[in-house]
Kinemage of the C-alpha trace (Angstrom):
@kinemage 1
@onewidth
@group {chain A} dominant
@subgroup {mainchain}
@vectorlist {calphas} color= white
{ca met a 1} P 7.694 -32.136 32.558
{ca glu a 2} L 6.698 -28.697 30.625
{ca pro a 3} L 5.336 -28.067 27.482
{ca lys a 4} L 7.499 -26.094 25.148
{ca cys a 5} L 6.426 -22.670 24.174
{ca val a 6} L 6.260 -22.723 20.109
{ca his a 7} L 5.697 -18.773 20.088
{ca ser a 8} L 7.784 -17.149 17.606
{ca asp a 9} L 10.307 -14.456 18.869
{ca pro a 10} L 8.924 -10.868 17.322
{ca ser a 11} L 12.905 -9.824 16.702
{ca asp a 12} L 12.532 -12.800 13.900
{ca ala a 13} L 9.349 -11.556 11.894
{ca ser a 14} L 11.916 -8.364 11.526
{ca ser a 15} L 14.405 -10.543 9.647
{ca asp a 16} L 11.794 -11.698 7.331
{ca trp a 17} L 11.948 -7.886 5.501
{ca gln a 18} L 15.107 -7.375 3.541
{ca lys a 19} L 16.864 -3.814 3.362
{ca thr a 20} L 17.866 -3.006 -0.265
{ca asn a 21} L 20.204 -0.845 -1.781
{ca phe a 22} L 17.365 1.549 -2.825
{ca ala a 23} L 15.513 3.554 -0.873
{ca asn a 24} L 11.941 3.007 -0.383
{ca leu a 25} L 12.217 -0.992 -1.519
{ca ile a 26} L 12.299 -3.855 0.315
{ca arg a 27} L 12.215 -7.418 -0.436
{ca tyr a 28} L 10.145 -9.928 1.727
{ca arg a 29} L 12.356 -13.236 2.364
{ca pro a 30} L 9.760 -16.052 2.492
{ca asn a 31} L 7.913 -15.110 -1.261
{ca gly a 32} L 11.125 -12.801 -2.713
{ca met a 33} L 8.654 -10.530 -3.587
{ca tyr a 34} L 8.962 -6.749 -3.492
{ca tyr a 35} L 7.545 -3.999 -1.876
{ca phe a 36} L 7.530 -0.095 -1.256
{ca arg a 37} L 7.568 1.531 1.699
{ca val a 38} L 6.857 5.173 2.094
{ca arg a 39} L 5.800 7.886 5.026
{ca val a 40} L 2.830 9.692 3.421
{ca gln a 41} L 1.810 12.570 6.014
{ca gly a 42} L 2.900 10.651 8.737
{ca arg a 43} L 1.431 7.252 7.707
{ca leu a 44} L 3.959 4.499 6.815
{ca ile a 45} L 2.185 3.032 3.358
{ca arg a 46} L 3.908 -0.485 2.467
{ca arg a 47} L 2.262 -1.893 -0.683
{ca ser a 48} L 3.301 -4.881 -3.224
{ca leu a 49} L 5.167 -4.252 -6.210
{ca lys a 50} L 3.722 -7.771 -7.332
{ca thr a 51} L 7.122 -8.873 -8.795
{ca asp a 52} L 10.205 -10.890 -7.463
{ca val a 53} L 12.928 -9.193 -9.940
{ca leu a 54} L 14.480 -6.462 -8.518
{ca ser a 55} L 15.027 -4.198 -12.432
{ca val a 56} L 11.110 -4.882 -12.522
{ca ala a 57} L 10.745 -3.511 -8.749
{ca lys a 58} L 12.778 -0.599 -9.653
{ca leu a 59} L 10.903 0.340 -12.814
{ca cys a 60} L 7.380 0.397 -10.792
{ca leu a 61} L 8.882 2.115 -7.458
{ca asn a 62} L 8.515 5.593 -8.697
{ca asp a 63} L 5.337 5.482 -9.924
{ca lys a 64} L 3.272 3.583 -7.153
{ca glu a 65} L 5.170 6.453 -4.613
{ca lys a 66} L 4.398 8.997 -6.869
{ca lys a 67} L 0.244 8.121 -6.891
{ca gln a 68} L 0.619 7.033 -3.186
{ca arg a 69} L 1.568 10.974 -2.321
{ca gln a 70} L -0.888 12.382 -5.302
{ca ala a 71} L -3.624 10.451 -3.983
{ca ser a 72} L -2.564 11.537 -0.047
{ca gln a 73} L -2.639 15.067 -1.283
{ca arg a 74} L -6.104 15.216 -3.470
{ca gln a 75} L -7.952 13.171 -0.303
{ca leu a 76} L -6.512 15.901 1.902
{ca ala a 77} L -7.574 18.944 -0.304
{ca val a 78} L -11.136 17.482 -0.021
{ca gln a 79} L -11.205 16.469 3.768
{ca arg a 80} L -10.388 20.555 3.601
{ca gly a 81} L -12.734 21.752 1.708
{ca arg a 82} L -9.843 23.361 -0.357
{ca gly a 83} L -10.065 21.248 -3.480
{ca gln a 84} L -11.757 21.851 -6.753
{ca met a 85} L -13.614 18.808 -7.151
{ca thr a 86} L -15.022 18.521 -10.768
{ca leu a 87} L -18.135 16.157 -11.217
{ca gly a 88} L -15.958 13.573 -12.672
{ca glu a 89} L -13.640 13.458 -10.193
{ca ala a 90} L -16.787 13.231 -7.431
{ca leu a 91} L -18.066 10.441 -9.820
{ca gln a 92} L -15.392 8.499 -9.710
{ca leu a 93} L -14.555 8.945 -5.741
{ca tyr a 94} L -18.369 7.471 -5.628
{ca leu a 95} L -17.547 4.480 -7.805
{ca lys a 96} L -14.481 3.699 -6.100
{ca arg a 97} L -16.039 3.801 -2.498
{ca leu a 98} L -18.787 1.852 -4.192
{ca glu a 99} L -16.720 -0.768 -5.471
{ca ala a 100} L -14.733 -1.414 -1.876
{ca asn a 101} L -17.740 -1.090 0.340
{ca pro a 102} L -17.936 -4.999 1.301
{ca asp a 103} L -21.794 -4.266 2.210
{ca val a 104} L -23.144 -3.750 -0.847
{ca lys a 105} L -23.801 -7.328 -3.181
{ca pro a 106} L -22.076 -7.472 -6.419
{ca arg a 107} L -25.363 -7.965 -8.322
{ca thr a 108} L -26.257 -4.127 -6.733
{ca lys a 109} L -22.915 -2.753 -7.677
{ca glu a 110} L -23.579 -3.880 -11.196
């Protein structure tokens, strides 16, 4: 008797995501949370809106999408050397990178 393979079918994974009537807004069925899905500069970005209420998700959607697009534009401008970066912006960028760096211990970050 052969053991049964219990692998999930990849097509089942796509059924976990439910489309909504609103552009760039999707719902993850297992936990009911809403996510925004947007393509920025050729990359597909999917982030949680941290809510399971549709009305709250609709309100947050535009703000989050706008933030993603602005961050992408700033990053692209800096990479190309065209963006005029102030000292304050450079400091904020450095501190964000430092905070996100897992190789630096928390006490050092303080």
